TIMI-2910 file (N, C-alpha, C, CB; in pm, 1 decimal, decimal comma, always signed):
<rs>
+----------+----------+----------+----------+----------+----------+----------+----------+----------+----------+----------+----------+------+
!      n_x !      n_y !      n_z !     ca_x !     ca_y !     ca_z !      c_x !      c_y !      c_z !     cb_x !     cb_y !     cb_z ! resn !
+----------+----------+----------+----------+----------+----------+----------+----------+----------+----------+----------+----------+------+
! +11748,5 !  +9067,7 ! +15760,5 ! +11621,2 !  +9060,5 ! +15729,3 ! +11531,4 !  +9058,7 ! +15849,3 ! +11602,8 !  +8952,0 ! +15649,2 !  Met !
! +11559,3 !  +8979,1 ! +15954,5 ! +11520,3 !  +8942,8 ! +16062,4 ! +11510,3 !  +9069,7 ! +16163,6 ! +11604,8 !  +8837,0 ! +16099,8 !  Glu !
! +11564,3 !  +9179,7 ! +16132,2 ! +11571,8 !  +9322,6 ! +16245,0 ! +11448,5 !  +9425,9 ! +16168,7 ! +11774,1 !  +9425,7 ! +16243,1 !  Asn !
! +11427,4 !  +9401,7 ! +16055,7 ! +11313,1 !  +9475,8 ! +15998,9 ! +11179,8 !  +9469,9 ! +16122,1 ! +11269,0 !  +9395,0 ! +15838,6 !  Leu !
! +11157,4 !  +9587,6 ! +16107,7 ! +11025,0 !  +9579,8 ! +16196,8 ! +10894,0 !  +9525,5 ! +16076,7 ! +10986,9 !  +9765,5 ! +16276,4 !  Pro !
! +10802,6 !  +9469,4 ! +16139,7 ! +10672,0 !  +9399,9 ! +16098,0 ! +10592,7 !  +9504,5 ! +16039,4 ! +10591,5 !  +9329,1 ! +16217,8 !  Lys !
! +10548,4 !  +9496,2 ! +15899,8 ! +10439,9 !  +9631,1 ! +15872,1 ! +10321,7 !  +9585,2 ! +15864,4 ! +10455,7 !  +9718,4 ! +15738,7 !  Ile !
! +10251,9 !  +9642,3 ! +15934,7 ! +10111,1 !  +9601,2 ! +15928,9 ! +10051,4 !  +9622,4 ! +15789,9 ! +10029,5 !  +9678,5 ! +16032,5 !  Lys !
!  +9976,6 !  +9546,0 ! +15739,0 !  +9848,4 !  +9576,5 ! +15589,7 !  +9781,1 !  +9702,5 ! +15588,2 !  +9702,5 !  +9468,3 ! +15587,9 !  Lys !
!  +9707,9 !  +9710,1 ! +15754,9 !  +9638,8 !  +9857,3 ! +15763,3 !  +9713,6 !  +9981,9 ! +15735,6 !  +9589,0 !  +9880,9 ! +15897,4 !  Thr !
!  +9846,1 !  +9973,9 ! +15751,3 !  +9935,1 ! +10077,6 ! +15695,8 !  +9899,9 ! +10152,9 ! +15573,4 ! +10054,4 ! +10020,8 ! +15670,2 !  Asp !
!  +9884,3 ! +10024,9 ! +15474,1 !  +9855,2 ! +10081,8 ! +15330,3 !  +9738,7 ! +10131,3 ! +15289,2 !  +9873,8 !  +9996,8 ! +15240,7 !  Phe !
!  +9626,4 ! +10093,6 ! +15344,5 !  +9494,5 ! +10092,4 ! +15320,8 !  +9461,3 ! +10250,9 ! +15271,3 !  +9415,4 ! +10039,5 ! +15456,1 !  Glu !
!  +9397,3 ! +10282,2 ! +15178,0 !  +9368,7 ! +10419,6 ! +15138,7 !  +9250,5 ! +10476,7 ! +15244,8 !  +9318,4 ! +10422,1 ! +14973,8 !  Pro !
!  +9264,4 ! +10571,3 ! +15291,1 !  +9191,7 ! +10635,5 ! +15343,6 !  +9079,6 ! +10693,0 ! +15299,5 !  +9245,1 ! +10693,9 ! +15379,7 !  Thr !
!  +8964,4 ! +10765,5 ! +15359,0 !  +8824,0 ! +10812,7 ! +15275,1 !  +8848,7 ! +10894,5 ! +15164,0 !  +8721,4 ! +10898,2 ! +15361,2 !  Gly !
!  +8942,2 ! +10954,4 ! +15181,5 !  +8988,0 ! +11048,2 ! +15087,7 !  +8996,7 ! +11001,7 ! +14935,8 !  +9117,6 ! +11090,8 ! +15133,6 !  Ile !
!  +9064,9 ! +10863,4 ! +14927,5 !  +9085,2 ! +10844,0 ! +14799,8 !  +8963,1 ! +10777,5 ! +14748,5 !  +9206,4 ! +10772,0 ! +14776,8 !  Phe !
!  +8969,1 ! +10807,7 ! +14616,5 !  +8842,7 ! +10786,0 ! +14520,1 !  +8896,8 ! +10746,4 ! +14375,8 !  +8745,6 ! +10931,7 ! +14507,3 !  Asn !
!  +8909,4 ! +10635,4 ! +14335,4 !  +8939,4 ! +10620,8 ! +14198,7 !  +8852,0 ! +10641,2 ! +14096,7 !  +8978,7 ! +10514,0 ! +14180,1 !  Pro !
!  +8733,5 ! +10685,5 ! +14103,2 !  +8640,2 ! +10741,9 ! +14019,1 !  +8665,9 ! +10862,7 ! +13979,7 !  +8527,1 ! +10742,7 ! +14066,7 !  Glu !
!  +8761,0 ! +10951,7 ! +14063,2 !  +8752,8 ! +11095,6 ! +14011,0 !  +8873,1 ! +11110,1 ! +13919,4 !  +8755,5 ! +11210,4 ! +14132,4 !  Val !
!  +8815,3 ! +11178,7 ! +13807,2 !  +8896,3 ! +11190,6 ! +13670,7 !  +9005,0 ! +11347,9 ! +13666,9 !  +8758,6 ! +11197,0 ! +13528,4 !  Asp !
!  +9065,9 ! +11358,1 ! +13817,7 !  +9115,3 ! +11472,8 ! +13806,8 !  +9288,4 ! +11455,9 ! +13769,8 !  +9075,5 ! +11547,4 ! +13941,2 !  Asp !
!  +9343,0 ! +11346,2 ! +13748,9 !  +9483,9 ! +11305,7 ! +13677,3 !  +9476,1 ! +11396,1 ! +13559,0 !  +9502,4 ! +11133,6 ! +13628,3 !  Ile !
!  +9413,1 ! +11403,2 ! +13471,3 !  +9456,0 ! +11496,9 ! +13350,2 !  +9367,2 ! +11626,5 ! +13320,7 !  +9452,9 ! +11410,0 ! +13216,4 !  Tyr !
!  +9345,7 ! +11675,9 ! +13442,6 !  +9292,4 ! +11800,3 ! +13439,8 !  +9368,2 ! +11896,8 ! +13410,2 !  +9241,1 ! +11829,2 ! +13539,2 !  Lys !
!  +9508,1 ! +11900,9 ! +13463,5 !  +9594,6 ! +11988,7 ! +13374,9 !  +9622,7 ! +11987,2 ! +13236,8 !  +9700,0 ! +11984,2 ! +13414,4 !  Tyr !
!  +9615,9 ! +11851,1 ! +13165,3 !  +9631,1 ! +11850,2 ! +13023,2 !  +9522,8 ! +11879,4 ! +12976,0 !  +9673,7 ! +11740,0 ! +12966,1 !  Gln !
!  +9403,6 ! +11880,4 ! +13015,8 !  +9276,2 ! +11908,3 ! +12957,1 !  +9286,0 ! +12059,0 ! +12951,0 !  +9148,0 ! +11850,5 ! +13040,6 !  Lys !
!  +9303,0 ! +12126,3 ! +13043,5 !  +9315,5 ! +12270,0 ! +13054,6 !  +9426,3 ! +12329,4 ! +12917,4 !  +9381,4 ! +12302,3 ! +13223,5 !  Lys !
!  +9522,2 ! +12281,4 ! +12939,3 !  +9639,0 ! +12284,2 ! +12868,8 !  +9590,7 ! +12292,2 ! +12703,9 !  +9730,9 ! +12149,4 ! +12911,8 !  Tyr !
!  +9530,9 ! +12193,4 ! +12670,8 !  +9467,3 ! +12165,4 ! +12525,8 !  +9380,6 ! +12255,8 ! +12484,0 !  +9394,9 ! +12042,8 ! +12513,7 !  Phe !
!  +9296,0 ! +12345,4 ! +12559,4 !  +9209,9 ! +12418,2 ! +12577,7 !  +9257,1 ! +12563,3 ! +12496,7 !  +9185,4 ! +12416,7 ! +12724,8 !  Glu !
!  +9382,4 ! +12597,3 ! +12560,1 !  +9471,9 ! +12678,9 ! +12520,9 !  +9520,7 ! +12707,3 ! +12375,4 !  +9559,0 ! +12645,3 ! +12585,8 !  Thr !
!  +9547,1 ! +12823,0 ! +12290,2 !  +9621,3 ! +12818,3 ! +12156,0 !  +9736,6 ! +12741,4 ! +12138,7 !  +9660,8 ! +12939,9 ! +12119,3 !  Glu !
!  +9816,7 ! +12749,5 ! +12229,4 !  +9937,9 ! +12652,0 ! +12241,7 !  +9945,6 ! +12526,9 ! +12228,7 !  +9986,3 ! +12654,4 ! +12339,7 !  Lys !
!  +9838,1 ! +12485,3 ! +12339,3 !  +9807,7 ! +12331,9 ! +12358,8 !  +9737,9 ! +12260,5 ! +12192,5 !  +9671,5 ! +12320,7 ! +12509,5 !  Gly !
!  +9644,4 ! +12368,0 ! +12150,8 !  +9585,9 ! +12340,1 ! +12007,4 !  +9686,7 ! +12288,6 ! +11905,6 !  +9524,5 ! +12470,9 ! +11947,1 !  Gln !
!  +9787,0 ! +12408,6 ! +11911,6 !  +9917,0 ! +12352,7 ! +11803,4 !  +9990,8 ! +12257,2 ! +11849,4 ! +10026,1 ! +12453,9 ! +11765,4 !  Met !
!  +9995,5 ! +12229,3 ! +11987,0 ! +10100,8 ! +12130,0 ! +12033,3 ! +10020,8 ! +11991,6 ! +11981,4 ! +10136,4 ! +12138,2 ! +12219,0 !  Ala !
!  +9880,7 ! +11971,8 ! +11990,7 !  +9792,0 ! +11886,7 ! +11955,8 !  +9801,3 ! +11829,8 ! +11827,3 !  +9684,4 ! +11937,4 ! +11971,5 !  Leu !
!  +9767,3 ! +11940,8 ! +11718,9 !  +9807,4 ! +11943,8 ! +11600,3 !  +9918,2 ! +11891,3 ! +11525,6 !  +9807,8 ! +12032,9 ! +11587,5 !  Thr !
! +10026,0 ! +11958,8 ! +11568,0 ! +10165,0 ! +11881,8 ! +11584,5 ! +10180,6 ! +11735,5 ! +11597,5 ! +10227,2 ! +11926,2 ! +11698,2 !  Lys !
! +10105,9 ! +11676,9 ! +11712,1 ! +10112,9 ! +11550,9 ! +11756,3 ! +10051,1 ! +11488,2 ! +11674,1 ! +10073,8 ! +11525,9 ! +11873,7 !  Ala !
!  +9925,5 ! +11521,5 ! +11645,0 !  +9856,7 ! +11446,3 ! +11528,2 !  +9911,7 ! +11401,9 ! +11400,5 !  +9762,1 ! +11516,3 ! +11489,1 !  Arg !
!  +9986,2 ! +11534,5 ! +11347,3 ! +10053,8 ! +11526,0 ! +11211,7 ! +10169,5 ! +11389,3 ! +11208,4 ! +10137,6 ! +11685,1 ! +11184,5 !  Lys !
! +10238,2 ! +11410,2 ! +11329,0 ! +10358,5 ! +11357,2 ! +11350,3 ! +10295,6 ! +11178,3 ! +11374,6 ! +10446,0 ! +11448,7 ! +11494,1 !  Ala !
! +10209,1 ! +11161,2 ! +11438,4 ! +10127,4 ! +11027,4 ! +11433,9 ! +10109,0 ! +10984,6 ! +11309,4 !  +9995,1 ! +11033,3 ! +11492,6 !  Tyr !
! +10034,4 ! +11044,9 ! +11222,0 !  +9997,3 ! +11035,3 ! +11088,5 ! +10089,3 ! +11000,4 ! +11007,8 !  +9949,0 ! +11137,7 ! +11043,5 !  Asp !
! +10222,4 ! +11081,9 ! +10997,0 ! +10348,7 ! +11014,7 ! +10961,9 ! +10430,4 ! +10937,0 ! +10970,3 ! +10395,3 ! +11041,5 ! +10962,7 !  Lys !
! +10419,8 ! +10884,5 ! +11090,4 ! +10476,3 ! +10788,7 ! +11138,9 ! +10461,3 ! +10653,8 ! +11074,9 ! +10442,6 ! +10790,5 ! +11253,8 !  Arg !
! +10346,4 ! +10608,4 ! +11079,1 ! +10316,6 ! +10489,8 ! +10992,5 ! +10177,2 ! +10488,7 ! +10945,6 ! +10343,1 ! +10360,7 ! +11064,9 !  Asp !
! +10211,1 ! +10557,9 ! +10782,9 ! +10070,6 ! +10613,5 ! +10693,3 !  +9978,0 ! +10475,9 ! +10686,4 ! +10115,0 ! +10676,8 ! +10503,6 !  Pro !
! +10053,0 ! +10329,4 ! +10665,4 !  +9981,8 ! +10241,6 ! +10620,5 !  +9867,2 ! +10203,0 ! +10759,4 ! +10084,5 ! +10124,9 ! +10562,6 !  Glu !
!  +9950,3 ! +10192,5 ! +10840,3 !  +9846,4 ! +10173,8 ! +10973,6 !  +9769,7 ! +10277,1 ! +10995,5 !  +9911,4 ! +10153,6 ! +11108,4 !  Lys !
!  +9760,1 ! +10401,9 ! +10981,9 !  +9666,4 ! +10498,4 ! +10981,5 !  +9540,8 ! +10489,0 ! +10859,3 !  +9749,7 ! +10624,6 ! +10971,6 !  Arg !
!  +9579,1 ! +10433,3 ! +10763,0 !  +9503,4 ! +10442,6 ! +10669,4 !  +9384,4 ! +10313,3 ! +10716,1 !  +9592,7 ! +10432,3 ! +10527,5 !  Lys !
!  +9471,9 ! +10198,0 ! +10753,6 !  +9363,7 ! +10117,0 ! +10809,9 !  +9289,0 ! +10132,2 ! +10920,4 !  +9399,7 ! +10017,7 ! +10827,0 !  Lys !
!  +9347,2 ! +10199,6 ! +10991,0 !  +9273,3 ! +10272,7 ! +11130,2 !  +9148,1 ! +10324,0 ! +11077,9 !  +9362,9 ! +10410,5 ! +11206,4 !  Gln !
!  +9153,8 ! +10448,1 ! +10965,7 !  +9071,2 ! +10532,1 ! +10927,2 !  +8955,5 ! +10473,6 ! +10871,6 !  +9127,3 ! +10612,3 ! +10850,6 !  Lys !
!  +9002,2 ! +10349,5 ! +10771,9 !  +8891,3 ! +10263,1 ! +10677,5 !  +8819,3 ! +10211,9 ! +10799,1 !  +8956,6 ! +10123,6 ! +10561,3 !  Arg !
!  +8858,6 ! +10154,1 ! +10868,0 !  +8803,0 ! +10075,3 ! +10977,3 !  +8674,2 ! +10179,0 ! +11078,0 !  +8953,3 ! +10023,8 ! +11077,7 !  Asp !
!  +8721,4 ! +10286,9 ! +11073,8 !  +8653,8 ! +10385,0 ! +11145,1 !  +8512,3 ! +10423,6 ! +11068,6 !  +8751,7 ! +10508,8 ! +11161,3 !  Tyr !
!  +8564,4 ! +10467,3 ! +10938,9 !  +8474,4 ! +10476,7 ! +10829,9 !  +8355,2 ! +10389,9 ! +10802,8 !  +8544,3 ! +10467,4 ! +10730,4 !  Met !
!  +8423,4 ! +10257,6 ! +10826,5 !  +8328,9 ! +10145,8 ! +10805,7 !  +8202,9 ! +10129,2 ! +10923,0 !  +8421,7 ! +10011,5 ! +10803,4 !  Arg !
!  +8297,1 ! +10150,8 ! +11044,5 !  +8184,5 ! +10120,2 ! +11154,4 !  +8080,5 ! +10242,0 ! +11159,1 !  +8255,6 ! +10100,5 ! +11312,8 !  Arg !
!  +8127,9 ! +10365,1 ! +11126,7 !  +8029,5 ! +10476,8 ! +11116,5 !  +7917,6 ! +10489,4 ! +10968,9 !  +8129,4 ! +10611,5 ! +11124,9 !  Lys !
!  +7992,7 ! +10380,1 ! +10894,8 !  +7863,8 ! +10391,4 ! +10775,2 !  +7779,5 ! +10270,4 ! +10817,4 !  +7917,7 ! +10372,8 ! +10588,0 !  Arg !
!  +7826,4 ! +10174,9 ! +10904,9 !  +7712,8 ! +10068,2 ! +10935,8 !  +7630,8 ! +10140,0 ! +11041,4 !  +7771,1 !  +9913,7 ! +10994,8 !  Glu !
!  +7648,8 ! +10223,8 ! +11142,4 !  +7564,7 ! +10289,5 ! +11218,8 !  +7448,1 ! +10367,2 ! +11168,5 !  +7633,8 ! +10361,6 ! +11282,8 !  Gln !
!  +7506,2 ! +10454,5 ! +11053,5 !  +7412,5 ! +10563,8 ! +11013,2 !  +7480,5 ! +10534,6 ! +10831,1 !  +7445,3 ! +10757,1 ! +11116,2 !  Asp !
!  +7429,2 ! +10515,3 ! +10744,4 !  +7453,8 ! +10483,0 ! +10615,5 !  +7475,3 ! +10626,1 ! +10517,4 !  +7330,0 ! +10389,3 ! +10570,7 !  Pro !
!  +7381,0 ! +10734,8 ! +10598,7 !  +7378,7 ! +10850,0 ! +10517,8 !  +7426,9 ! +10965,5 ! +10600,2 !  +7241,5 ! +10874,5 ! +10461,1 !  Asp !
!  +7554,6 ! +10896,9 ! +10654,9 !  +7652,8 ! +11007,0 ! +10773,3 !  +7712,1 ! +11108,8 ! +10666,4 !  +7815,2 ! +10912,5 ! +10878,2 !  Ile !
!  +7764,7 ! +11119,5 ! +10566,8 !  +7872,1 ! +11183,7 ! +10478,4 !  +7793,0 ! +11231,1 ! +10352,1 !  +7998,8 ! +11074,8 ! +10437,3 !  Trp !
!  +7676,2 ! +11249,0 ! +10346,8 !  +7598,6 ! +11265,2 ! +10221,0 !  +7489,3 ! +11391,7 ! +10252,9 !  +7517,9 ! +11111,4 ! +10179,2 !  Lys !
+----------+----------+----------+----------+----------+----------+----------+----------+----------+----------+----------+----------+------+
</rs>
């Protein structure tokens, strides 16, 4: 361990290119979900999620509907 060279902290600092606020991480996923094949995959994933734990899903949906009705009581009329 003593033979290893010392690494300066400045070697690991990000350069000016690094910008954490840029949302390009999911750019390709977003593009994929706009295609027909991506839409089918998304629908399949949603159905699988709904089937996996129906009680949890019902609770989520109830909470969502409750929050929406609090914001606008005439939303679904």
